[in-house]
Backbone as numpy.savetxt, mean C-alpha at the origin, in Angstrom:
# Nx Ny Nz CAx CAy CAz Cx Cy Cz
-4.33 -15.35 39.19 -5.53 -14.72 38.64 -5.25 -13.27 38.23
-4.50 -12.57 39.07 -4.20 -11.17 38.74 -3.36 -11.08 37.47
-2.44 -12.08 37.27 -1.64 -12.10 36.05 -2.49 -12.31 34.82
-3.48 -13.21 34.91 -4.38 -13.46 33.78 -5.22 -12.23 33.48
-5.69 -11.58 34.55 -6.50 -10.37 34.35 -5.68 -9.28 33.69
-4.40 -9.15 34.11 -3.53 -8.14 33.50 -3.27 -8.43 32.03
-3.05 -9.73 31.72 -2.82 -10.11 30.32 -4.04 -9.82 29.48
-5.24 -10.13 30.03 -6.47 -9.85 29.29 -6.67 -8.37 29.07
-6.33 -7.57 30.11 -6.45 -6.12 29.98 -5.50 -5.59 28.92
-4.28 -6.13 28.87 -3.30 -5.69 27.87 -3.77 -6.01 26.46
-4.35 -7.21 26.30 -4.86 -7.58 24.97 -6.00 -6.66 24.56
-6.89 -6.38 25.51 -8.02 -5.49 25.21 -7.52 -4.10 24.84
-6.52 -3.61 25.58 -5.96 -2.30 25.27 -5.31 -2.29 23.89
-4.60 -3.38 23.56 -3.96 -3.48 22.25 -4.98 -3.32 21.14
-6.11 -4.04 21.22 -7.10 -4.00 20.14 -7.86 -2.69 20.12
-8.05 -2.04 21.28 -8.68 -0.72 21.28 -7.79 0.29 20.57
-6.50 0.25 20.87 -5.57 1.16 20.19 -5.53 0.84 18.70
-5.53 -0.45 18.36 -5.44 -0.86 16.96 -6.64 -0.37 16.16
-7.84 -0.68 16.62 -9.04 -0.36 15.84 -9.48 1.09 16.03
-9.70 1.50 17.28 -10.24 2.83 17.53 -9.19 3.90 17.24
-7.96 3.66 17.69 -6.90 4.62 17.41 -6.63 4.77 15.93
-6.65 3.64 15.20 -6.44 3.71 13.76 -7.54 4.48 13.06
-8.79 4.26 13.47 -9.91 4.97 12.85 -9.85 6.46 13.14
-9.59 6.82 14.39 -9.53 8.25 14.75 -8.39 8.94 14.00
-7.24 8.29 13.93 -6.11 8.91 13.23 -6.42 9.09 11.75
-7.13 8.12 11.17 -7.49 8.23 9.75 -8.39 9.43 9.52
-9.39 9.58 10.39 -10.32 10.71 10.23 -9.62 12.04 10.46
-8.62 12.05 11.33 -7.96 13.30 11.68 -6.89 13.73 10.69
-6.21 12.74 10.08 -5.01 13.05 9.31 -5.21 13.12 7.81
-6.24 12.48 7.28 -6.32 12.30 5.84 -7.33 13.26 5.23
-6.82 14.13 4.37 -7.67 15.11 3.71 -8.67 14.45 2.75
-8.32 13.29 2.22 -9.14 12.73 1.14 -10.41 12.05 1.63
-10.69 12.02 2.95 -11.94 11.42 3.38 -13.13 12.30 3.03
-12.91 13.58 2.73 -13.97 14.43 2.22 -14.32 13.99 0.80
-15.63 13.83 0.47 -15.99 13.39 -0.88 -15.43 14.30 -1.97
-15.30 15.58 -1.67 -14.79 16.52 -2.68 -13.33 16.27 -3.01
-12.61 15.64 -2.12 -11.21 15.30 -2.39 -11.02 13.82 -2.65
-11.84 12.98 -2.02 -11.70 11.54 -2.22 -12.00 11.14 -3.66
-13.07 11.69 -4.22 -13.50 11.27 -5.57 -12.44 11.61 -6.63
-11.96 12.85 -6.72 -10.92 13.11 -7.74 -9.58 12.46 -7.43
-9.23 12.35 -6.13 -7.90 11.83 -5.78 -7.83 10.32 -5.89
-8.79 9.62 -5.26 -8.71 8.18 -5.14 -9.54 7.43 -6.18
-10.41 8.13 -6.91 -11.20 7.48 -7.95 -10.95 8.09 -9.32
-10.94 9.42 -9.40 -10.77 10.07 -10.69 -9.40 9.82 -11.30
-8.34 10.04 -10.54 -6.98 9.84 -11.06 -6.73 8.39 -11.49
-7.10 7.39 -10.68 -6.94 6.00 -11.13 -7.73 5.67 -12.39
-8.95 6.22 -12.49 -9.78 5.96 -13.67 -9.06 6.43 -14.93
-8.56 7.65 -14.93 -7.92 8.18 -16.13 -6.58 7.50 -16.38
-5.90 7.05 -15.33 -4.66 6.30 -15.53 -4.94 5.01 -16.28
-5.96 4.28 -15.86 -6.30 3.02 -16.53 -6.68 3.26 -17.98
-7.58 4.22 -18.21 -8.03 4.49 -19.57 -6.87 4.96 -20.45
-6.00 5.80 -19.93 -4.89 6.34 -20.72 -3.98 5.21 -21.20
-3.55 4.35 -20.27 -2.58 3.33 -20.65 -3.21 2.22 -21.49
-4.48 1.92 -21.26 -5.14 0.90 -22.09 -5.23 1.38 -23.54
-5.69 2.61 -23.74 -5.84 3.10 -25.10 -4.49 3.40 -25.75
-3.51 3.82 -24.95 -2.17 4.02 -25.50 -1.58 2.68 -25.92
-1.75 1.66 -25.09 -1.24 0.34 -25.43 -1.91 -0.24 -26.66
-3.22 -0.03 -26.78 -3.94 -0.50 -27.97 -3.42 0.20 -29.23
-3.25 1.52 -29.14 -2.80 2.27 -30.31 -1.38 1.88 -30.72
-0.53 1.62 -29.73 0.86 1.27 -30.03 1.04 -0.20 -30.34
0.04 -1.00 -30.00 0.12 -2.43 -30.25 1.18 -3.14 -29.43
1.41 -2.66 -28.19 2.47 -3.25 -27.37 1.95 -4.18 -26.28
0.66 -4.32 -26.16 0.12 -5.20 -25.12 -1.38 -5.32 -25.24
-1.92 -6.38 -24.66 -3.35 -6.60 -24.70 -4.06 -5.70 -23.71
-5.37 -5.60 -23.86 -6.18 -4.82 -22.92 -6.03 -5.37 -21.51
-6.10 -6.70 -21.37 -5.99 -7.31 -20.05 -4.65 -7.00 -19.38
-3.59 -6.93 -20.19 -2.26 -6.63 -19.64 -2.28 -5.30 -18.91
-2.81 -4.28 -19.54 -2.82 -2.94 -18.95 -3.90 -2.80 -17.89
-5.04 -3.45 -18.07 -6.11 -3.37 -17.07 -5.64 -3.95 -15.75
-5.09 -5.16 -15.77 -4.66 -5.81 -14.54 -3.50 -5.04 -13.90
-2.52 -4.66 -14.71 -1.37 -3.95 -14.17 -1.76 -2.65 -13.48
-2.59 -1.85 -14.14 -2.95 -0.55 -13.57 -3.99 -0.67 -12.46
-4.92 -1.61 -12.58 -5.94 -1.75 -11.54 -5.35 -2.23 -10.23
-4.30 -3.06 -10.30 -3.62 -3.47 -9.07 -2.65 -2.38 -8.60
-1.99 -1.73 -9.55 -1.00 -0.72 -9.17 -1.61 0.45 -8.41
-2.85 0.80 -8.70 -3.43 1.98 -8.05 -3.62 1.78 -6.55
-3.53 0.54 -6.06 -3.59 0.35 -4.61 -2.39 1.01 -3.93
-1.29 1.17 -4.67 -0.10 1.78 -4.07 -0.30 3.26 -3.79
-1.30 3.87 -4.44 -1.58 5.29 -4.17 -1.99 5.47 -2.71
-2.91 4.60 -2.25 -3.32 4.67 -0.85 -2.22 4.14 0.06
-1.60 3.02 -0.34 -0.60 2.41 0.52 0.60 3.29 0.78
1.12 3.89 -0.27 2.33 4.71 -0.12 2.01 6.07 0.47
1.11 6.82 -0.18 0.83 8.17 0.30 0.07 8.15 1.63
-0.80 7.16 1.81 -1.55 7.09 3.05 -0.66 6.89 4.26
0.23 5.91 4.18 1.10 5.66 5.32 2.14 6.76 5.50
2.53 7.41 4.41 3.43 8.56 4.55 2.74 9.68 5.31
1.47 9.93 4.95 0.71 10.99 5.63 0.47 10.65 7.10
0.36 9.36 7.41 0.11 8.96 8.80 1.23 9.42 9.72
2.46 9.54 9.20 3.58 10.03 9.99 3.83 11.51 9.73
3.87 11.89 8.46 4.22 13.27 8.12 3.20 14.26 8.65
1.91 13.92 8.59 0.90 14.86 9.09 0.93 14.96 10.61
1.32 13.88 11.30 1.49 13.99 12.75 2.60 14.99 13.08
3.65 14.97 12.28 4.72 15.96 12.49 4.22 17.36 12.16
3.50 17.49 11.04 3.03 18.81 10.62 2.05 19.42 11.62
1.21 18.57 12.21 0.22 19.06 13.17 0.78 19.15 14.59
2.08 18.81 14.76 2.74 18.88 16.06 2.08 17.96 17.09
1.60 16.80 16.65 0.96 15.84 17.55 1.77 14.57 17.72
2.92 14.48 17.07 3.70 13.25 17.15 4.29 13.04 18.54
4.81 14.11 19.16 5.41 13.97 20.49 4.41 13.49 21.54
3.18 14.06 21.62 2.22 13.54 22.60 1.87 12.08 22.37
1.79 11.67 21.10 1.47 10.27 20.82 2.57 9.35 21.31
3.81 9.72 21.03 4.93 8.88 21.42 5.22 8.96 22.92
4.62 9.93 23.58 4.78 10.01 25.03 3.84 9.06 25.76
2.85 8.53 25.08 1.91 7.60 25.71 2.56 6.23 25.88
2.07 5.43 26.83 2.62 4.08 27.02 1.98 3.03 26.11
1.17 3.47 25.14 0.45 2.52 24.29 1.43 1.65 23.49
0.98 0.45 23.20 1.78 -0.50 22.44 2.12 0.09 21.08
3.40 0.14 20.75 3.83 0.75 19.49 3.35 -0.05 18.28
3.32 -1.36 18.41 2.87 -2.18 17.29 1.40 -1.91 16.99
0.58 -1.74 18.04 -0.83 -1.42 17.84 -0.99 -0.05 17.19
-0.20 0.93 17.66 -0.24 2.26 17.04 0.14 2.21 15.57
1.17 1.44 15.28 1.73 1.37 13.94 0.78 0.66 12.98
0.35 -0.55 13.36 -0.50 -1.34 12.49 -1.91 -0.77 12.40
-2.38 -0.15 13.49 -3.73 0.42 13.46 -3.88 1.51 12.42
-2.82 2.25 12.16 -2.87 3.28 11.13 -2.86 2.69 9.72
-2.42 1.44 9.63 -2.37 0.81 8.31 -3.68 0.19 7.88
-4.54 -0.20 8.83 -5.78 -0.89 8.46 -6.72 -0.03 7.61
-7.05 1.22 8.01 -7.90 2.04 7.13 -7.27 2.30 5.77
-5.94 2.42 5.74 -5.25 2.63 4.47 -5.40 1.39 3.58
-5.27 0.21 4.18 -5.45 -1.03 3.43 -6.85 -1.14 2.86
-7.86 -0.78 3.64 -9.24 -0.82 3.16 -9.44 0.16 2.01
-8.85 1.35 2.13 -8.94 2.33 1.05 -8.28 1.81 -0.22
-7.14 1.15 -0.07 -6.44 0.58 -1.23 -7.31 -0.47 -1.92
-7.97 -1.32 -1.13 -8.84 -2.35 -1.71 -10.02 -1.72 -2.44
-10.59 -0.68 -1.87 -11.69 0.01 -2.53 -11.26 0.58 -3.88
-10.07 1.16 -3.91 -9.57 1.74 -5.15 -9.35 0.68 -6.22
-8.77 -0.47 -5.82 -8.57 -1.56 -6.77 -9.90 -2.09 -7.29
-10.87 -2.27 -6.40 -12.18 -2.75 -6.81 -12.81 -1.80 -7.80
-12.69 -0.51 -7.55 -13.22 0.49 -8.49 -12.55 0.35 -9.84
-11.21 0.17 -9.85 -10.50 0.03 -11.11 -10.97 -1.15 -11.92
-11.17 -2.29 -11.27 -11.64 -3.48 -11.99 -13.09 -3.33 -12.45
-13.94 -2.69 -11.64 -15.34 -2.49 -12.04 -15.43 -1.58 -13.26
-14.65 -0.50 -13.25 -14.63 0.41 -14.40 -14.12 -0.32 -15.64
-13.12 -1.15 -15.47 -12.57 -1.90 -16.60 -13.58 -2.90 -17.15
-14.36 -3.49 -16.26 -15.39 -4.43 -16.72 -16.49 -3.70 -17.48
-16.83 -2.48 -17.04 -17.92 -1.74 -17.67 -17.49 -1.06 -18.97
-16.28 -0.52 -19.00 -15.86 0.31 -20.13 -14.89 -0.37 -21.09
-14.16 -1.36 -20.59 -13.07 -1.92 -21.39 -13.26 -3.41 -21.68
-14.41 -3.93 -21.36 -14.73 -5.33 -21.66 -13.74 -6.29 -21.01
-13.38 -6.01 -19.77 -12.50 -6.90 -19.01 -13.35 -8.00 -18.39
-13.08 -9.25 -18.76 -13.94 -10.35 -18.34 -13.09 -11.55 -17.89
-12.58 -11.53 -16.66 -11.90 -12.74 -16.17 -12.92 -13.83 -15.91
-12.48 -15.08 -15.92 -13.40 -16.19 -15.69 -13.83 -16.21 -14.23
-15.05 -16.61 -13.98 -15.60 -16.62 -12.62 -14.79 -17.47 -11.64
-14.33 -18.68 -12.03 -13.54 -19.48 -11.07 -12.25 -18.80 -10.63
-11.74 -17.86 -11.43 -10.48 -17.21 -11.08 -10.67 -15.94 -10.25
-11.92 -15.51 -10.05 -12.15 -14.27 -9.31 -11.69 -14.34 -7.85
-11.94 -15.45 -7.11 -11.42 -15.50 -5.73 -9.90 -15.38 -5.67
-9.21 -16.05 -6.58 -7.75 -15.95 -6.61 -7.29 -14.54 -6.94
-8.00 -13.88 -7.87 -7.65 -12.50 -8.22 -7.89 -11.58 -7.02
-8.98 -11.82 -6.30 -9.26 -11.02 -5.10 -8.16 -11.21 -4.05
-7.69 -12.45 -3.89 -6.61 -12.71 -2.93 -5.33 -12.01 -3.36
-5.02 -12.05 -4.66 -3.82 -11.37 -5.15 -3.90 -9.86 -4.89
-5.09 -9.29 -5.08 -5.27 -7.86 -4.82 -5.11 -7.55 -3.34
-5.69 -8.40 -2.48 -5.58 -8.19 -1.03 -4.12 -8.25 -0.58
-3.39 -9.27 -1.02 -2.00 -9.42 -0.61 -1.16 -8.26 -1.14
-1.41 -7.85 -2.38 -0.63 -6.75 -2.95 -0.93 -5.44 -2.24
-2.19 -5.21 -1.89 -2.55 -3.99 -1.15 -1.86 -3.98 0.21
-1.84 -5.13 0.89 -1.16 -5.21 2.18 0.35 -4.99 2.01
0.91 -5.53 0.94 2.34 -5.36 0.68 2.69 -3.89 0.44
1.86 -3.20 -0.34 2.10 -1.77 -0.59 1.94 -0.96 0.68
1.01 -1.37 1.54 0.84 -0.68 2.82 2.08 -0.85 3.69
2.66 -2.07 3.70 3.90 -2.28 4.44 5.03 -1.43 3.90
5.11 -1.32 2.58 6.13 -0.47 1.97 5.91 0.99 2.34
4.63 1.41 2.34 4.32 2.78 2.74 4.68 3.05 4.20
4.53 2.01 5.05 4.95 2.17 6.44 6.44 2.48 6.55
7.23 1.80 5.72 8.68 2.06 5.74 8.97 3.50 5.32
8.30 3.97 4.28 8.51 5.35 3.84 8.02 6.32 4.91
6.88 5.99 5.55 6.38 6.84 6.61 7.33 6.93 7.79
7.99 5.81 8.10 8.96 5.81 9.20 10.14 6.72 8.87
10.55 6.72 7.61 11.61 7.63 7.19 11.18 9.07 7.41
9.85 9.30 7.35 9.31 10.64 7.56 9.57 11.19 8.94
10.00 10.35 9.88 10.38 10.85 11.19 11.66 11.68 11.13
12.42 11.53 10.06 13.69 12.24 9.96 13.80 13.11 8.72
13.21 12.68 7.60 13.36 13.42 6.34 12.47 14.65 6.36
13.01 15.76 5.92 12.24 17.01 5.93 11.07 16.96 4.95
11.30 16.49 3.72 10.25 16.43 2.71 10.03 14.98 2.33
9.27 14.27 3.14 9.06 12.85 2.91 8.20 12.59 1.67
7.40 13.58 1.26 6.56 13.38 0.08 7.39 13.33 -1.20
8.55 13.95 -1.20 9.46 13.81 -2.33 9.90 12.36 -2.45
10.23 11.74 -1.33 10.62 10.33 -1.33 9.46 9.46 -1.80
8.26 9.76 -1.33 7.08 8.98 -1.72 6.79 9.10 -3.21
6.91 10.31 -3.74 6.66 10.50 -5.17 7.66 9.71 -6.01
8.92 9.77 -5.63 9.94 9.03 -6.37 9.65 7.53 -6.31
9.32 7.03 -5.10 9.04 5.61 -4.94 7.82 5.19 -5.76
6.79 6.01 -5.74 5.56 5.67 -6.47 5.82 5.52 -7.97
6.52 6.48 -8.55 6.73 6.43 -9.99 7.80 5.43 -10.39
8.75 5.15 -9.51 9.70 4.07 -9.78 8.99 2.72 -9.82
8.04 2.53 -8.92 7.27 1.28 -8.94 6.43 1.18 -10.21
5.89 2.30 -10.65 5.13 2.31 -11.91 6.00 1.88 -13.08
7.27 2.23 -13.02 8.21 1.89 -14.09 8.77 0.48 -13.96
9.13 0.07 -12.74 9.93 -1.14 -12.56 9.12 -2.41 -12.30
7.89 -2.29 -11.84 7.17 -3.46 -11.33 6.31 -4.18 -12.37
6.52 -3.87 -13.64 5.78 -4.57 -14.69 4.39 -4.04 -14.92
4.12 -2.83 -14.48 2.77 -2.27 -14.65 2.51 -1.95 -16.12
3.42 -1.22 -16.74 3.25 -0.81 -18.14 4.23 -1.50 -19.08
5.37 -1.92 -18.54 6.42 -2.56 -19.36 6.72 -3.93 -18.78
6.68 -4.99 -19.60 7.04 -6.32 -19.07 8.42 -6.31 -18.42
8.53 -6.94 -17.27 9.78 -6.91 -16.52 10.93 -7.51 -17.34
10.62 -8.48 -18.18 11.67 -9.10 -18.99 12.34 -8.16 -19.95
11.73 -7.01 -20.25 12.34 -6.03 -21.15 13.24 -5.03 -20.43
13.28 -5.09 -19.11 14.12 -4.17 -18.34 15.54 -4.70 -18.27
16.53 -3.83 -18.03 17.90 -4.30 -17.77 17.93 -5.24 -16.56
18.89 -6.13 -16.54 18.95 -7.15 -15.48 19.02 -6.52 -14.10
19.74 -5.43 -13.95 19.86 -4.79 -12.64 18.50 -4.29 -12.16
17.72 -3.72 -13.08 16.39 -3.23 -12.71 15.44 -4.38 -12.44
15.60 -5.49 -13.16 14.78 -6.67 -12.88 15.04 -7.16 -11.46
16.29 -7.12 -11.02 16.62 -7.55 -9.65 15.98 -6.62 -8.62
16.00 -5.32 -8.90 15.36 -4.37 -7.99 13.87 -4.61 -7.92
13.25 -4.91 -9.06 11.81 -5.13 -9.11 11.38 -6.29 -8.23
12.22 -7.31 -8.09 11.86 -8.46 -7.26 11.75 -8.09 -5.78
12.35 -6.99 -5.38 12.34 -6.58 -3.98 11.24 -5.57 -3.67
10.48 -5.19 -4.69 9.45 -4.17 -4.51 8.06 -4.80 -4.47
7.12 -4.17 -3.76 5.73 -4.61 -3.86 5.22 -4.46 -5.29
4.09 -5.03 -5.57 3.40 -5.00 -6.87 3.92 -6.05 -7.84
5.23 -6.25 -7.90 5.80 -7.07 -8.96 5.16 -8.45 -9.03
5.19 -9.17 -7.93 4.68 -10.54 -7.93 3.15 -10.57 -7.89
2.54 -9.57 -7.26 1.08 -9.51 -7.23 0.49 -9.28 -8.60
1.11 -8.39 -9.37 0.64 -8.13 -10.73 0.85 -9.35 -11.61
1.98 -10.03 -11.45 2.23 -11.25 -12.22 1.17 -12.30 -11.92
0.80 -12.45 -10.64 -0.25 -13.41 -10.27 -1.59 -12.98 -10.85
-1.91 -11.69 -10.77 -3.18 -11.21 -11.30 -3.31 -11.42 -12.80
-2.24 -11.18 -13.52 -2.29 -11.37 -14.98 -2.45 -12.84 -15.34
-1.76 -13.71 -14.59 -1.90 -15.15 -14.86 -3.32 -15.61 -14.59
-3.94 -15.12 -13.52 -5.31 -15.49 -13.20 -6.29 -14.95 -14.25
-6.07 -13.72 -14.68 -6.94 -13.14 -15.70 -6.84 -13.89 -17.02
-5.68 -14.52 -17.25 -5.48 -15.30 -18.47 -5.99 -16.73 -18.34
-6.52 -17.08 -17.15 -7.07 -18.42 -16.95 -6.05 -19.47 -16.58
-4.92 -19.06 -15.99 -3.86 -20.02 -15.66 -4.22 -20.92 -14.49
-5.18 -20.52 -13.67 -5.54 -21.31 -12.50 -4.83 -20.83 -11.25
-5.49 -20.99 -10.11 -4.97 -20.44 -8.87 -3.66 -21.08 -8.43
-3.56 -22.41 -8.54 -2.38 -23.10 -8.02 -1.09 -22.61 -8.67
-1.17 -22.25 -9.94 0.04 -21.80 -10.62 0.50 -20.42 -10.15
-0.38 -19.68 -9.47 -0.04 -18.33 -9.02 0.34 -18.29 -7.54
0.23 -19.41 -6.84 0.55 -19.44 -5.41 1.98 -18.96 -5.13
3.00 -19.40 -5.89 4.36 -18.89 -5.61 4.46 -17.37 -5.69
3.84 -16.76 -6.69 3.90 -15.31 -6.81 3.17 -14.62 -5.66
2.03 -15.15 -5.26 1.28 -14.56 -4.14 2.09 -14.66 -2.85
2.73 -15.81 -2.63 3.54 -15.98 -1.43 4.76 -15.04 -1.45
5.36 -14.88 -2.62 6.49 -13.95 -2.72 6.05 -12.51 -2.44
4.87 -12.14 -2.95 4.35 -10.80 -2.68 4.12 -10.62 -1.18
3.58 -11.64 -0.54 3.36 -11.58 0.91 4.68 -11.46 1.67
5.69 -12.18 1.21 7.00 -12.13 1.84 7.63 -10.74 1.70
7.53 -10.17 0.50 8.09 -8.84 0.27 7.39 -7.81 1.16
6.06 -7.87 1.21 5.33 -6.92 2.06 5.66 -7.09 3.53
5.78 -8.35 3.99 6.14 -8.59 5.38 7.52 -8.07 5.72
8.45 -8.23 4.78 9.82 -7.73 5.01 9.84 -6.21 5.12
9.08 -5.53 4.25 9.03 -4.06 4.32 8.35 -3.60 5.60
7.29 -4.30 6.03 6.61 -3.93 7.27 7.53 -4.12 8.47
8.30 -5.22 8.49 9.25 -5.44 9.58 10.33 -4.36 9.59
10.84 -4.02 8.40 11.83 -2.95 8.31 11.25 -1.63 8.78
9.97 -1.39 8.46 9.31 -0.16 8.89 9.24 -0.07 10.41
8.88 -1.18 11.04 8.77 -1.16 12.51 10.13 -0.94 13.16
11.15 -1.57 12.62 12.50 -1.39 13.17 12.97 0.06 12.99
12.69 0.64 11.81 13.05 2.04 11.59 12.30 2.95 12.55
10.99 2.68 12.73 10.18 3.49 13.62 10.74 3.44 15.04
11.07 2.22 15.51 11.62 2.07 16.86 12.96 2.80 17.00
13.80 2.68 15.98 15.12 3.33 16.03 14.98 4.85 16.06
14.13 5.40 15.17 13.98 6.85 15.11 13.28 7.38 16.37
12.41 6.58 16.96 11.79 7.01 18.22 12.84 7.13 19.33
13.70 6.12 19.44 14.74 6.17 20.47 15.68 7.35 20.24
16.11 7.53 19.00 17.03 8.64 18.73 16.32 9.98 18.90
15.01 10.03 18.59 14.26 11.26 18.78 14.11 11.63 20.24
13.98 10.62 21.10 13.90 10.91 22.53 15.22 11.53 23.04
16.32 11.08 22.48 17.61 11.62 22.92 17.83 13.04 22.43
17.36 13.31 21.21 17.63 14.63 20.61 16.47 15.60 20.69
15.27 15.10 21.08 14.09 15.95 21.11 13.67 16.43 19.74
13.79 15.53 18.75 13.59 15.95 17.35 12.35 15.35 16.72
11.37 14.96 17.51 10.18 14.32 16.94 9.46 15.23 15.94
9.24 16.48 16.34 8.42 17.38 15.53 9.24 18.42 14.79
10.54 18.20 14.68 11.38 19.15 13.97 11.18 18.99 12.47
10.81 20.06 11.78 10.52 20.01 10.34 11.64 20.66 9.55
C-alpha cells in the first residue's frame, strides 16, 4: 500500500510540476505576454510576413496565393517554438535562476516538457491568427472537410517546432549567445523548408537537410489539404513531421541531461 501511495504521489508531483511549473515559468520568463509586446511580436510580424510574401509571389508569378498562405501561416509557429524554448533556458541563465531550479529534486522531464506546453499553445494561436487573416484579406478558402486535417497538421508542426526549440534551448546551457543560434536556425528553416521556395528547386544536399528539419513535412501536408487532396494522402507527411519533432525533443532531453551533469562538475550553470 505504501508503494502505491508513493507512486501516486510521484505522479501527482509530476503533473503539478508540468502544468503549474510550466505556467509560472512562462509568466516569469517571457516578455511577450504583455499585450504591448505580444501584439507586435507574435501577431504584427507574422501578419506582415504573410502579406509581404503573398503579394510578392503574386507580382512575380512564382506561386499561387494558397502556396504562400499555407507556407507562411504554418511557418510562423516556429517563431514561438524556437524563440520561446530558447528563452525558457537563456532567460533562466540571465536571471541567475537556473542553478536553484536544477538543485531541486523535481522530475527533469516534467520541468522540461512543462515549459514547452505554453509555448506550443502560443504557436497554435499564432498559426490560427495567420489563417484567419488570410481568410479575411487574401480569400483563402480551404474546403470544410479538409479543415480537421489541416488543424492536425498545424498541431503536429507546432509540436515539432517546439521540440526543435527545446534542442536549441538546451544548447543555451553552454553557448554564450544562444539567440544568434536561434536566429540562424529560424531563417534557415524559412529558406530550406519549402516556405517560400519549393523544395524541389533546392540543391540535393539542401533537400536532404530539409527532410531533417521541422516544418518541411507539415507544410507539405497543409498545402495538399488546402488543395483538396484528402486527409489520407497526407498521413505519411504528418507522421514524418511527428517523427522529426519527436527526434529533436529526444535529442533536446539528452543534451539537457548531459549539460546538467557537466554543469554540476564545473559549476557552470549560470556562467554567461
